N, C-alpha and C positions, 0 to 999 in steps of 0.2 A: 952457800946456798941456805936459806931459811927453811923452816918446817912446813912452809905453805904448800898444799898439794892440789888445790883447786882455786881457780881465780874466775870470778863472775863480774862481767862488765856490762853495764847499760849502755846503749848505743847513743841515742840523740843527746847532745850536750854533755857527753861524758867521753866515750871512745871517739864519737865523731866530731870533727871540727864543724864550725859554723856552715861551711859549704858542703857539708855532709861527706867529706873525705877523711881517710886515715893517713896520718903521716907515715913516711918509710921508717923513721925512727921508731915510731910506736910498733909497726908491723915486725921490725927487726926484734924488737924486745919480746913481743908476744911469741914470735918463732923460737926464740932462746928458751922461754920457759916451757914452751910445748916439746922442745927436743929434750929438755931435762926431765920430762915425764909429768909435768904439772898439767892437769886437765883444765882446759879453757872453755868458759861457758859465756855465750852472749845471752843477755835477758833483756827483753824489750817489750814495749807495748804493741810494736809490729808484730804482724803475723810472720810465720817463717818465711813465706815466699818473698817478703819484703826485707828479709834478713839476709838471705842466701848470698847476694852479691858481695857483702862485706865478710862473710865467713869465707867465702871463696879467695877474696883478696888476702885473708889472713892464712890461706893454705888449709883451712879447717875441713875441707871437703877430702883431704888426704890422710888425716889422722882423727883419732877418736875425740870427740868434743861434743857439745851439746848446744842446741838453741831453745831458749826458753821464750816462747811467743806469747802474744795476747796478755801480757802481765801475769803469766803462770798458768794459763788454761791449757797450753799445749807444750810438750817437751819432745824434742826431735834430735836424734842423733845427727851430727853434722856430716859424718863421712858417709852414711848409708841413706839418710832421710828418713829411717824408720822412726815412726811416732812411738815413743815409749809410754806416754801418759797424756791423757786428754780429759777434760771436764767440761760440762756444758751448763748453762744457766737453767734452771727449771723452767719450762716452757710457759707456765702459768704466770710466774713472777715475771718473765721477760715480756709477756703480752701486756700485763698490768702496767709496768713501766713504759713500755712504748705508748699504751693508750694515754696515759698521764702526760707524757713528753708531747704527744700529738696534740693533745686538748689544749695544752699551754702555747701552742704554736711553734713548736721546736721540731727540726728535722732529726732523724735518727739514722745511724749508719751500722752495718754489720759486714762481717768479712768472711769470705768463703774462697779457698785456694788462693788465686791471685786476683780476685775481685773484690772490690769495695761497692756494696749495694747501699743505696741512699734512698730514704723515703722521699725526699725531693731535693732537687738541686740547691746547693747554697754555697757560699763563698768559702766556708771553712772546709767543706768537702774537696773543693778545688785545691785549697792549700795542702790538705792531707794527701791529695793524689800526687802532687809534685813532691812531698816530702818522702813518699813511700814507693813511688813508681808504679802503684797498683791502677788497673783499669776501673773506672767509675762506671757504674751502671744505675739508672734511676729505675727502680723496680716497683711496678704497679702491684705486684704480689707481695709486698714488703712484709705484710702482717702474717701472711701464710709462711713465708720463709723463717720468721720468728718461731711460729708454732711448730716448725719441723726441728727446731733445735739450733742453737747458736753458741759459740764459745763466749763471745763478748758483743755488747751493744755500746755504741759510743754516741753521745748526745753533743754536738757542737754548739757553740754560742758565746756572746760576750760574757766574760766572767762575772760581771755585775747582775746579770739576769740569771745566769746558771745556778747561782747560789740559793736562791728561794726554790729553784726546781730541786736541786738536791735535797733540801730540807723536806720538801713534799714527798720526794721519793723514799727517804728514810722513815717517814711517817708509815707509808703504805706497804713498802717491801723491804724496809731496811734489815729485818730479821732474815730475809731469805735471799739476799744477794749481798755482794761487796761493792761499795761505791767509793770512787775517789777520783781526783783530777790529776791525771799525769801531766798535762800541760794545763795552764789556766782556762783555756777555752774548749777543753776536751772533758767532759764528764763520763767516765767509764763506768759500766756496770758487768760485773763478773760474776761467776758462781760463788756461793757463800764460802766464806774462810779460804780464798784463793787469792794468791798473790805471788810475787816473784820469790819471796821467802820460803812459802810452802813448797813451790816447785824446785827451788834450789836444794831444800832439805831431801826431796825425793831423789834428786841426782846423786847427792852426796851418800845417801844410804845405799843406792845402787851400786856405787863404786866403792863402798866401803871406807869413805873419807871422814875422818871426824870433824865435826863442826869447827872445832878450834883451829883447824889447819885450813880453814876456806877464808879466802879474802874476797870482799864484794865492794863494788864501787859504783856509784850513782849520783844523780843530781836533783831529782825530784821525789815527791812524796809517794809516788808509785814504787820507788825504790827502797822505801822504809822497811819492808819485810825483809829484803835479804840483807841489808845493811845491818839491821838488829840482830839477824839470826847468825851471820857469819861471825867467825872468831875475830876477824878484823875487818870492821865496816868503815869504809872510807866515803867521804861526800866530796863533791868537786867545789872548788872555792868559788866558781860560777853558778853553784847550785842555790836551791831555795834555803832561806835562812832556817827552816824548820827541820830540814833534813840534816843541816850542819850541826843543829843541837843534838840530835839523835846519833850521830856517827862518833866513832872512837877516835877518828883523825880527820882532818881536813887538808886537801892538796894545796900546795904553795902555788902550783900552776893551773891554769885553766885548760879547758878542752882545746882551745886554740893555741895552746902552748905545751902541748905533750904532757899534760897532767897525769894521764894514766901510765905513759912511759916513765916518768919520773918516779912515781910511787913503786912500781915494779922494780926498778932498778935499786931504788933505796931500801926497800923492805923484803924484796924477794931474791933478787939477784946479787945483792951485796956480798962481796967476798968470793963470788963464783968466778971460774976461769972465763 
């Protein structure tokens, strides 16, 4: 057994196959490391409510582990459901971002509990609903909900037209929020200096786990924070070329071919019984 004491895994296109399932091989490998005392963390742009079915499939509701949701704005214990840390976007900044997006003709989404609120119906929200299993509600009081506080805003749209909007938002609120695209068609707005890496660091500190004993795996630029922070940062071979450049290691297998299980077997469980 190696010295790895914590493993953080992105969900979509990393742990999950294209059909949003987890293979039994991968489930078995993750169970082995958990039984060995290694802390398992699921880190996603999804909210915790949309992560729980995967955590339960892995048995994380029966043992200590963590769910990092909304790309780092919520940290929840997998076995108890207790939120150990959360952070929200400054309301003033969130409202400016919404007003700019709305003026440019973009819909906006926010998430509360197991509901996805949208400022207006759109095809991307329908896709997000299928992806996450969340209930979609078109909210007439959307701006009021933002003013009340939110963990994350998401602006969906064609990548070609999202890019100019991202530049506009960086000009007006770039110092007050974190901006990035988890998927090319989803522009996400988070609290300042917040990402999966900052959240993973909080979990590691709480558990007294040194950075160099943490392994993190992901496929997109929203995984950059945790891949760069972890002692061993791994990018999926099917991932964004930019994240591969940042990672210390790139998988040989894709998310559809047990890439996560392969890395854990080779770099964590090698030599163990």
